[in-house]
N, C-alpha and C positions, 0 to 999 in steps of 0.2 A: 504494500500500500504506500502511496506517496501523495504529497500535496501538489497543487497545480504547477508549482515551480520546480518540481522534481525532487524535493526533499523527501527522503525516505521516512517512514513511520518511526517514531521514537528517537529521532535525531534532534539536536537542539535547535530552537528557534533563534532568530536574531534578537539582539538587544535594542529595543526601541526602533529607531530609524537606521541603525547600523546595518551594514551588509551581513547576510548570513555567513557563517563560517565557510571559507573556501570560495566565496563568490566575488570577492573584491579583487578583480584582475587589472583594473586600470588606475589604481592608486588613490591617494587622499583627495586630489583635486577633482577627480571624477565623482567621488562619493559626495563631496561638498556641493558640487553642481547638481547632483540628483536630489539630495536632501533639500537644497535651496529651492527646489520647485514645489515643495509641499506648502499647502496653505496654512502655515503655522499659526496665524491669527485665529483660525477657525478650529484649531485643535486644542481642546480643553487640557490645561496642564503643560502645554508646550510639547516639544519634540526632543527626545534624548538621542544624542549621537555620541558613540564611543569610537575612538580611533586608536589603533595600536601602531606604535613606531618603534623601530630598532634604534637604540642609542647611536649607532653608527651614522644614522641619517642626519644627526644634529652635531656632528663633530666640530664644525667650524662656524664662525660668525655668519658667513654667507648662508649656510644652511639654516641657521636660526632666524635670519632675516626672511628667508623664504617662508618659513612656518608662520612668522608674524604677518606677512602679506596674505597668506592663505587664511589665517584667522580673521583678519580685517575684512577680507572679501566675503567670508561666510557671514559675518555679522552686519556689515554695512551694505553690501550689495544684495545678498540673498536674504537678509533679515533673519538670519539664523537665531535660534532660541537658546540652545545649550550644546556645548561640545566638551568632551572629556578625553584626555589623552592618557594612555598607559605607555610609558617609554621604558621598555625593559627588553633585554635580549632573550632569545630562546634558551641560550646556554645558562643564563642566570636562573630562569624558571626551572629548567631541568635540574640544576644543582640544588636549588632550594627544595625541590621535590625529593631528590635523592637523600638529602640531609634532614628531611622533615622539618625545615625551617619555614616559619611564616614571615613573609616579607610584606610590610605594609608601609607605603609612602603616601603622604598627603601634602599637597601644596595648596595653600589658600591665598 
């Protein structure tokens, strides 16, 4: 059994407006463009968007500036409501799982 988008039964759903696992093939700019088309003013409680980035994508100032431009575009051009980033490498997550360590980072 599967959903209309081909997701098999008992597999995880996406978080809010975030792409379902394994479906984000065009990167964060495409995701923001798609989410930006939603009528957020008409959606009670707003729209949640989670994005995952590898720390290597933000190694230098130029990369950080690109992320800032992307965020400004999301909020100013697309009238985005909420975006949250998880910036952690796959290796860090696997090591934490192996050592049964809980990693929790919050920036306000």
